[in-house]
VOBA-701672 format. One record per atom (N, C-alpha, C): x, y, z. Coordinates in steps of 0.02 Angstrom, whole numbers, plus 50000, padded with zeros to 5 digits. Each point is the difference from the previous one (the first is absolute). Last residue first. Layout:
! VOBA-701672
XYZ/...
//
This chain:
! VOBA-701672
483145273150987/499624996850057/499385004350012/501725005649840/499504995349976/499564997350053/501955017449958/499435001150041/499424995549974/502385000949934/499455001449952/499355001250030/501914994650129/500135006249964/499485002049952/499824979150121/499935005550044/500125006749965/500314979949883/499285001250016/499925005850042/502194993849955/499675002349938/499265001450013/501284990550172/500145007149990/499715002949938/499714976950043/499655004050052/500145007449993/501114984849854/499305000749984/499625003950050/502264995350044/499965004349938/499285001149983/500514985050171/500055006650023/499925004949941/500014977349949/499385001850035/500085007150029/501844990849888/499455001049953/499355002250037/501944994350131/500095006249959/499425001349955/499954980050125/499985005450043/500045006949960/500274978849887/499315001350022/499975006350040/501844987049882/499895007049987/499305002650027/500804977250018/500565004050030/499875007549987/498414983849916/500005000550072/500535004550029/498965005049759/500424994750023/500045000750078/497855010049868/500705001350026/500354993750017/497735014049901/500294993349986/500725000850019/497625014550061/500744999749992/500164993049990/497625017149987/500354993650008/500755000949988/497255012450026/500745000749994/500354993550015/497465003349906/500364997550060/500755001049985/497985002949848/500125005350046/500384998650064/499544985549803/499425000750049/500105004950051/501654995749839/499395001449959/499415000650044/502064993650096/499995007449983/499355001749958/500374977350054/499865003950062/499955007749984/500644985549824/499314999150020/499825003750061/502274999849929/499545004349955/499314999050017/501494987250120/500115006950019/499545004449958/500054976749953/499665001750065/500065007450015/501254992249819/499285000349982/499585001450062/502294995550024/499885006949973/499295001149981/500594978750073/500085004650056/499865007349975/500064982749843/499394999750039/500005004750058/501904996649865/499515004449966/499325000150037/501694985950080/500245006950010/499485004949966/499694976749977/499875002150071/500185007250009/500524990749791/499294999750008/499815002650071/502274995949946/499745006549973/499245000750005/500954979650074/500215005750042/499825006349971/499624981249869/499555000050058/500175005650049/501424996849816/499355002549981/499495000150053/502154990550041/500045007549992/499315002749979/500184977250015/500055002750068/500005007649996/500074987349795/499364999550036/499995003650065/502064999249887/499505004549965/499304999450032/501724985350073/500115007150025/499525005149967/499934977249928/499725000750067/500115007250027/500954994549794/499325000649994/499655001050071/502515007849989/499644993949980/499265001749993/501525017250053/500404995949959/499684993649980/499555027250100/499704993249990/500404996149951/500705021350174/500014997149931/499734993449997/499435020450185/500464994049986/499894998149926/498645016550111/500675002949975/500474994449982/497864995350096/499915003449935/500645002149971/500014990850220/499864995049946/499915002949936/500245014650181/500664996649984/499894994849950/498085010450075/500355004449963/500704997449982/498614987750138/499754999849931/500385004749958/500474999450230/500254994149967/499774999349928/499175016950144/500655002149966/500324993949970/497415007550059/500454993850010/500665001549961/498315018650114/500244997749939/500474993850014/497855011250147/500714998249996/500174997149933/498105019550088/500094993049979/500774998849994/498075018450117/500744998649985/500084992449986/497955020449994/500124992650005/500734998949982/498365021150086/500634998849966/500154992650007/497755018150031/500294993450010/500674999449956/498225019450116/500514999349946/500394993850016/497395002250072/500685001950024/500484999549938/497634995549986/500015004050061/500715002850019/499514985349812/499495005349993/500035004750061/501404980449978/500265005549966/499475005849992/499484978850096/500455003750047/500195006549968/498814985149867/499565002950052/500405004250049/501154987949832/499635005749968/499575003450055/501134980450059/500515005749996/499625005949969/498784979850009/500095002950070/500495005750000/499654988749792/499375003450023/500085003150069/501844987249914/499955006049970/499315003950022/500954977250045/500005005050053/499845007049973/500064980749857/499594998250051/499945005250056/501515002649817/499315001249981/499504998350056/502314994450024/499915007150009/499285001849981/500674978149967/499965001450073/499925007250012/500284993349777/499324997750024/499975001250075/502025004149887/499525005349984/499314998050029/502224990950118/499654999049939/499495005449989/501454999350186/500434995949957/499614998549934/500015020350203/499604995749958/500454996249953/500145015350249/500284997149939/499534995549969/500295022650193/499724993349983/500404997149942/499575023550164/500544995349981/499714993249991/498985026350002/499824992850009/500574995649973/499355026250091/500564996749962/499924992250017/498395022850010/500064993350023/500544996649957/499115026350074/500414996049951/500104993250032/497775015850051/500724998350018/500344996549942/497575014050099/500354997549940/500754999650013/498324997850209/500265005449954/500344996449939/499054986850178/499475004649977/500255004949953/500504974750093/500385005449973/499495004949970/499214980450103/500465002650045/500445005549976/498214987349873/499745002050065/500485003750048/500654991949778/499405004549992/499735002250068/501804984549994/500215006649974/499405004849998/499564977550059/500375003650052/500235006849979/498894986049840/499565002050055/500325004150056/501344991249822/499585005549978/499525002250055/501234980250038/500455006349999/499625006249982/498924979449981/500075001850071/500445006150008/499794991549786/499385002450020/500005001950073/501864989649907/499965006949984/499365002850016/501504978650078/499275001949994/499995007349987/502034980549944/499785006350040/499275001449987/501094974749999/499875005949956/499785005950040/501654981850110/499325000449974/499905005849951/501924992450146/499944996249939/499335000049972/501585018650145/499494994950007/499954996349934/502065016050130/499554998549947/499514994450018/501025017450184/500214994349961/499484998749944/500915019750201/499544998249948/500294993749959/500865013250204/499894992649996/499504997849943/500795023450029/500534996250024/499904992549991/498595020549952/500304996049944/500504995050023/498905014750156/499494996349966/500274995249946/501455014850118/499774994650041/499474995949968/500735019549889/500564995150005/499784993850043/498495018049983/500014996649938/500554994650001/499895014450184/499404995650001/499984995949936/501655016250022/500144994250044/499404995450000/499795019949884/500454995549962/500204994050043/498605016850095/499654996749946/500474994849965/500295017150187/500084992850013/499764995649945/499845024550003/500694998050002/500114992550009/497805009249872/500295001150064/500714997350007/498295000549812/500705002549993/500275001750071/498004982549872/500175005250047/500695002449991/497974980449916/500515004749978/500055005650051/499174974750076/499765006549968/500595004949984/500044973050007/500305005650038/499775006449966/499474972349997/499735006349976/500295005250046/500354971849937/500245006250034/499665006149968/499344977549941/500444998650061/500185006450035/497944990449835/500395005750012/500404998850065/499324979349839/499745004450047/500425006250006/500554983849846/499314998350002/499645004150052/501995011549969/500024993849957/499244998149993/501575023550088/499424995449994/500164994049958/500765026250119/500264993649977/499404995050002/500555028750013/499494994749998/500344993749975/500605027050099/500204993549976/499434995250003/500855029049992/499584994950030/500204993349972/500765028550020/500114993349978/499594995050037/500095028349925/499784994950049/500114993049971/501445023449939/499374996549987/499884994850057/501965014949968/499465003150041/499334996549980/502304993949925/499675005049960/499345002850028/501204982950113/500485005649989/499765005549958/498764980650025/499955003850063/500465005949997/500024985249816/499365003649999/499965004250066/501814985649980/500095005549954/499385004350002/499914980150116/500455004750035/500155006249959/498714982249910/499645003250058/500455004950033/500954987349828/499525004649974/499645003550058/501514983150060/500345006149974/499525005049975/499114979450068/500285003450058/500355006749980/499164985349833/499435003150033/500275004150059/501544986349882/499835006049961/499435003850035/500644980150100/500565004650002/499805006349964/498494982349984/500025002850068/500525005350005/499884987649800/499455004550007/500015003350069/501604983349961/500145006049958/499435005250006/499644979650102/500545003350033/500195006349963/498434985349902/499705003650057/500555004150038/500634985549827/499745006449975/499665004050054/501924983750082/499384999649962/499775006649976/502654991750036/499425002950034/499374998749960/502184992849923/500014998350072/499435002750038/500215004449764/500645001750030/499974998950079/497764996549913/500445003949957/500635001650040/497494983350005/500665002550022/500385004249948/497264996150058/500494998749949/500665002750025/497805001650106/500494995350028/500574998649952/497965013849964/500565003750031/500504995550034/497944992349900/500435002349946/500595003850026/498274990850148/500524995449975/500455002549946/498845018150163/499814993749973/500554996049971/499805022850108/500374994650033/499834992949975/499875028749928/499694993149990/500464994750031/499795027250057/500444994549982/499614993349998/499865029049996/499544994250006/500444994149975/500355026650093/500324994549967/499584993750012/499345027650000/499954993050027/500394995149959/499695028450050/500354994849956/499934993750039/498885026650000/500034993250027/500314995349952/500385027450048/499684995449953/500094993150029/500905021550090/499484995650034/499574995949952/501125022249896/500224995450046/499434995450031/500875018049780/499464996350037/500284994750044/501435022249940/499844993149979/499414997050037/499945025949987/500524995350022/499814993249969/499455028549948/499824993450009/500554995350024/499085027649985/500554995349999/499754993350016/498965024949900/499904993950036/500644995949995/499945027549980/499984993549962/499844994750051/499765029049962/500084994450048/499934993449962/500415029049963/499904993449971/500134994550048/498945023150075/500654997749978/499924992949973/498345013050121/500255004749950/500724998349979/498414987950147/500665002250023/500295005449956/497874989449950/499985002050070/500625003450024/499954990549785/499575006150003/499935002350071/501204980249958/500385005849973/499585006250007/499004979450056/500485002250051/500395006149979/498584990749839/499615002350059/500435002850054/500994989049812/499775007049988/499595002750054/502014982449977/499374999850035/499715007249995/501914985549845/499815006450034/499294999150028/501404984049870/499794998650071/499795006350035/500874999149774/499374996450000/499754998650072/502105010249946/499435004849999/499334996650003/502394991550102/499574998349944/499395004850004/502455007550099/499384996150016/499574998749939/501975014450002/500144992749983/499394995650020/500375023450119/500224998549931/500194992849992/498255005350187/500695002049991/500174998049928/497625003850166/500324998149940/500725002649997/498664993650229/500135005749953/500334997249937/498554982450136/500555004250016/500045005549948/498414978150115/500005005749952/500575004650021/499774971650037/499945006950024/499935005149945/499734974549978/500435001450060/499895006750030/498624979949833/500155007150014/500415000650066/499784980749807/499885000650071/500245006850024/500024989549775/499455004450015/499895000550075/502304995849833/499514997050048/499455004950015/501155001849763/500185001050066/499494996750046/500884994049736/499625004850034/500235001050072/501064979949920/499515003049956/499585004850037/502614989150031/499375001750029/499545003649951/502004981749954/499815006649993/499325001350028/501784981050082/499405001149960/499825007349996/502224983450049/499735006750018/499395001349951/500974975150078/499965004849950/499705006550027/501434979750125/499325002849994/500035006049949/501934987050077/499674997949936/499315002549994/501595005450180/499844992850005/499624997349936/500645022850021/500634996450008/499864992550009/498205016149987/500254997949934/500684996250007/498865010250188/499824993249984/500244997749931/500235020550156/500534997149956/499844992649984/499005017750164/499805000649925/500524997749954/499944998650249/500465004749968/499835001349926/498704984350129/500015006250038/500445005449967/499934978949902/499385003249993/499995006650035/501854985650023/499995003049933/499345004049989/500274987950199/500465005250001/499995003849932/498704980550019/499715005550046/500465006249997/500644979549894/499525004249960/499705006050039/501454985150115/500355003249942/499535004149961/499154987450170/500325005850028/500385003649943/498894979849949/499495005050017/500355006550024/501274980449958/499805003349937/499485005550014/500644987850184/500605003549978/499845003349932/498424986250105/499995006850025/500615003849980/498634977549915/500645003549991/499985007350025/498504981250120/500045002449931/500605005049995/500304984750207/499505004349975/500095001549926/500804981750204/500145002549934/499425003549971/500994994250261/499425000349955/500225002849931/501334985750206/500005005949960/499404999849949/501024987550244/499475000349951/500025006849962/501744982750148/499835007049986/499494999849941/501134981850197/499595000949938/499825007249998/502114997250142/499394996249997/499635001649937/502775001950073/499355002649978/499444995150003/502484990649976/499795006050029/499315001949972/502094979250028/499385002049970/499725006150038/502424984749947/499665005050045/499385001949965/502134980349992/499345002149972/499675004750050/502664992149934/499505000950051/499395003249972/502164984049905/499565005649989/499475000550058/502704989249951/499344999450031/499575005949981/502204997749917/499854992950008/499294999050027/501495020649945/499534997349949/499874992750008/501475018850103/500204993049992/499534995949950/499585023350068/500544999349949/500234993049990/497515001950084/500595003650020/500574999349947/497195000049975/500624995849994/500605004150020/497064999350006/500615003750015/500594995149999/497325003349911/500504994650004/500685003250007/497315009450038/500715000949988/500384993750010/497255008649954/500484995350025/500705001849979/497395010750041/500625001149967/500514995750029/497224995649997/500615001950031/500585001849951/497525002349910/500184996050057/500715002450026/497905012849862/500714998249997/500144995950065/497675005249854/500304998650067/500734997949989/497865014349866/500614996349994/500314998950066/497425007549889/500475000150056/500604995149987/498605012849796/499814996250058/500565000350055/499985001149711/499835004150058/499804995650058/501784994549793/499324999350025/499905004350060/502104998949892/499585000049940/499264998550019/502505010750114/499394995850008/499505000849938/502725003650046/499475002349956/499374995650009/502525007550134/499444995049989/499465003549957/502855003550076/499385002749973/499504994149990/502285006050173/499764996449941/499305002649987/502375004850167/499385002249971/499834995549941/501625001850240/499914996449938/499285001949974/502065009850183/499324999449977/500004995949937/501695002950239/499935000349925/499254999849986/502095002350211/499305000049979/499995000449927/501974990950190/499775004549948/499264999749992/501924986950123/499675005750035/499775005249951/501484983949865/499864999650077/499705006250027/499514995049739/500615000650047/499824999650068/498644987849797/499935005550052/500695000550038/498874989749753/500544999650043/500025006150048/497974985649852/500365006350012/500554998750049/497964987549823/500584999350039/500345006550012/497344990349948/500585004149975/500544999450050/497324989849929/500614999550035/500535004449966/497244993650022/500425004749964/500645000550037/497934979849974/500385005250043/500395004349955/498224986249914/500104996750065/500385004850048/498255007249813/500754999550003/500154997450070/497865009249900/500164993149977/500754999049995/498555019550080/500585000749957/500234993349967/498225001650169/499815002749934/500555000949952/500224993150232/499854994649954/499825002649933/501755013650162/499254998149998/499894994849944/502485000350096/499545004549966/499284997750005/502384997350134/499394995549987/499435004649976/502845002349985/499335003350016/499434994949984/502835000250060/499444995949967/499325003450021/502875004949991/499375002550020/499444996149960/502684996450078/499524998649948/499325001650027/502665007450068/499294999050020/499634998749934/502675000950115/499614999349939/499284998450019/501985013750152/499584993749986/499665000749933/502185011950165/499515000149945/499674993449994/500775008650243/500324997949940/499474999949943/499475004650229/500555004549989/500404998249934/497254997450048/500654996450005/500565004849991/497655005549975/500255000750067/500664996250013/498485010949782/500484995050020/500305001350066/497625007149859/500535002350045/500414994150023/497985009049801/500464994950027/500515003250047/497475005049863/500535002850037/500414994650036/498315001349773/500214996050059/500615003250031/497805007749822/500695000750025/500104995450060/498355003949761/500014997350066/500765000550025/498255012049793/500664998650032/499884997050069/498574999849757/499955002350070/500644997650035/498865003249736/500564997750040/500005003350069/497694995849857/500585004150002/500574996850039/497704991649972/500315000449934/500595004550000/498525004050205/499864994849955/500335001049931/500815008650244/499665002749942/499944994549948/500194998050283/500354999949935/499535002849946/500195003150287/499614998349941/500465000149944/500795003850218/499344996950017/499634998149940/502735000649989/499435004750009/499374996050018/502494991650067/499584999849944/499385004550013/502504990050102/499585006449998/499614999949936/501404981150167/499705001749934/499595006150008/502234990150137/499345003250007/499715001649934/502134984550142/499695002849935/499325002950018/502614991550117/499285001350006/499775002949934/502154983750103/499805005149947/499235000950007/501304991650205/500294998349933/499815005649951/499384994550246/499615003449947/500254997949930/501124991050194/499274998350002/499615003149942/502604992150006/499625006250005/499274998149995/501434982449983/500245003350058/499675007050013/499724984249812/499484999650052/500255003450065/501394999149796/499315001949978/499525000650058/502274993350042/500005006649969/499295002149982/500334978050074/500105004750055/499975007349976/499954982449841/499385000350041/500045005250054/501964996349877/499485003449958/499335000550039/501754987550095/500155007250002/499505003849965/499824976849989/499785002350064/500155007850004/500714989249807/499275000050002/499745002850067/502324996749968/499785005949961/499225000350004/500984981350100/500165006050039/499735006149961/499794979549893/499525000550054/500155006250043/501474995049820/499315001949974/499495000950056/502204992950051/500025007249977/499295002049977/500324977350053/500045004150065/499955007549980/500154984649821/499374999450037/499975004450060/502044998249880/499495003849961/499325000250035/501724986650096/500135007250011/499495004149960/499894976849968/499785001950067/500105007650016/500804991349794/499255000250000/499775001750069/502284997049970/499795006149970/499235000950000/500934979650076/500145005650046/499795006749971/499814981149858/499544999750053/500085005650054/501364994549798/499495005749995/499535000150062/501674982549955/500295005850029/499555006249998/499394978149905/499935000550072/500315006650031/498934993549762/500625002950018/499995001350075/498144989249907/500524997849954/500705002550016/498215006750135/499884992749997/500554996649954/499745024050017/500444997050052/499914992450002/498585013749865/500644998849967/500514996750050/497875006250079/499944994549953/500684998449966/499905018550144/499924993750038/499914994249951/500015021249903/500694998450030/499974993450039/497965008149915/500434997349947/500724998550026/498505010450149/499794992949987/500404997049945/500305022950043/500284996050055/499824992949991/499085015149843/500744999549994/500304995450057/497735005450018/500124995449943/500744998949987/499325016350154/499884993250028/500134994849946/500125022549932/500564998150045/499964993150029/498195008449872/500594998349956/500604998250041/498065006450113/499894993449967/500604998549952/499965021150103/500074994950049/499964993149973/499575018749862/500694999350009/500144994750058/497755006749955/500284995949946/500744998650009/498695005950224/500125003349932/500264994849950/498404995750221/500664998949972/500055003649934/498295006750209/500084996749931/500714999749980/498125006150216/500674998649986/500054996249935/498025007050125/500325005949971/500714999049980/498674983150101/499655001849941/500265006349969/500774991150212/500294996549941/499695002049937/500245016350216/499574994749973/500244997249936/501445010250211/499665001949942/499594994549971/501425010250240/499724994549963/499685002949937/
//
């Protein structure tokens, strides 16, 4: 027996039934067609029964298994695989219907495949999640049709699968590999000339030809009656904190993602690069209250703690409280650190309101403010103005662009480092600035 809800007539069956009905209608005017109509009806019904027996005679029919990772990378292409196995001894046409998570705003994802008899096959497709959180995949539905193509059998597989969408760990891994192998310039990161040498002492060794004579340790040389030199290594264990503003200004969309999403992805990559450079990475997220404070550390589990902390961060619609942020930083971060503050200002006045708090933070720590450039304004400036209205719009766009650059100059004038970056270049520009600060020993 089979359930009627899994039984569907194919389009070809309706066409065949329509042809039989037309022959019966024509036999009203041409009586000799009546016998032909009866024969056509019997043949149609027999073919339909044969098709049903072919499809439902095999209990399994075609099986499907969705293979999906436990987590997706936010803003990246993630692969999903469906394993198919045809248990029929004859070829079948299969229409695969995926019940995708609600976040993709897609009713279903359908594809047609032809499976030979007693065969296995795979179907791959890509998904690009644009919001973080939990995604629930529902069933994988197969509509199976035999070579007669009169009936389709519906088969459903799988229960609800929950996949967590994390900040872009694919991008993080890419930069991690480049950082470990000192090939970050392949991703657009500039090679910054190191000024002087690090003052972190490593050891005293015998002088060999080529050593810098300025590093000669005269006291050790006198004791050993031989030239001895001090050797130094890169400064390590400097504290790097990513501070992310979750206020309403970070709700602005850009290419399907919010500015907060771009900031989180950049913060994750920066933290991972800092850990690869033997520095300590920490995290602060806040809006009207401090939501996350993760002390800087370089233990092996630190990047996973940062990843989990950033996983469900969402924007708020309130103004950020920088006084509360300063209080937490002053009381909980005892050593001078690099604070990378991801935020956005849409007017010079809004920046001026927060400037006193930023100045107070900059007295105790090296503060780097990361601002977002509105790339739509850049496109508007490059367009040709043809009407008076276009001239007005272009003038206003240039005013806003100039105001952004004015903010950067004002921050720098007050001893605060700053970056003005397009969202798509945020990761590279932030890493460039971090390496520049590190190489110039500014922390």
